[in-house]
Residue, then its C-alpha position, 0 to 999 in steps of 0.5 A: m475752279d476756285s479763284n484762290i486755287q487758280d492764283f496758287i496754280d499760276t504762282c506755283n507754275s512760275d516758281n522757277t521763273c521767280n527763282l531765276i529772276a532772283n538768282s540773276t538779280t543777285t548775281n549781277l549785284t556788285t560790292s559797291a555801296t549802291s549795290s549794297s542797298s540794292a541787295a538789301s532791297t532785293s532781299i526784302a522783296s524776296s522775303s516779302r514775295y515768300e511771305n505772300q506766297k506762303r499766305r496764298d498757299w495756306n489760304t488755298f489749302g484751307q479752301y481745299l479742306k472746306n471743299h473736301r467731301p466730307p469737309l475736313s478741319l485742320s485738326r483732323c488733317s493728316g499726311a494722307h490728306v496732304l498727299e490727296f492735295l498734291r495729287y489734286l494739284d497735278q491736274f494743273g501741272k505744266t511739266k511734261v513727265h514721260t511714261p516708260i513706253c514713250p520714245f522720249y523717256g529719259h530725253p531732256n530735250p524731246p525733239a517732238p510732242c508726245p501724249c505724256p501727261l503734264r504734272q506739277a514739277w517736283g521742285s514746285l511741290d517741294a517748295l510748296i510743302g516747305r511753305l505750308r509746313a512753316a505756315f502750319e506752325e505759324n498758325g498755332g500748329k504743333p511741330e510734332a503734329n505737322p501733317f506737311g512734315a509727315r514721313a509719307v509726304r517726304l517719301y512721296l516727294r522723294e518718289v516724285r523727284d526720282l520718277q521725274s528725274k528718270a522720265r525727263g533725263i534731268s538729275y536733281e542730285k547736286k553735283k559733288r565738287k571734284r577735289p584736285p588730286p593731292q600734289q606730290q611734294p618735291m624731294p627736298l634738296p640736300h642742305h650743305p651749310l655754308p662756312p662761317p664768314g672769314a673761315s679759311a679754305t682748306h688747302 
């Protein structure tokens, strides 16, 4: 297997770990002056890691096009070729996706191993497409001709998300924050004006 593709696979499969590390680092930062400089360093490091990943992904996709039979030029690449690329990557996935006949279908923490296939996680594919979409335009591609933004690609990612969500019993939908029920305003007490100072009491 091409070393560029192997490097990409390793990065793709460690996406979630990288995100967890970045989130953990950001969460532990305080608001002191020292922490501000640490936050800036973390931001720069995250940006640099993203740019490096994007460059590797772009080179990997270019290599995939060269190895394609017949070879493809970027100008002739369509959403259909992007889907071929995503399906090709599935063989290197490390996420267990249960089939409907598996007894662990929909089980978030299976108690035993099963023969279901390994696939690329939806989150990794979604992040990959985002990076490639940006790289395409940064390398002179026109936004309206961007194959990574094709409707077929968006539909495919949605389908993978839904399938994996059901198969693994993990919801990818963001939980909506429950609004507290509106509090009932207390009934206003009747207001009796006080007599002006010095007023005599009625006998």
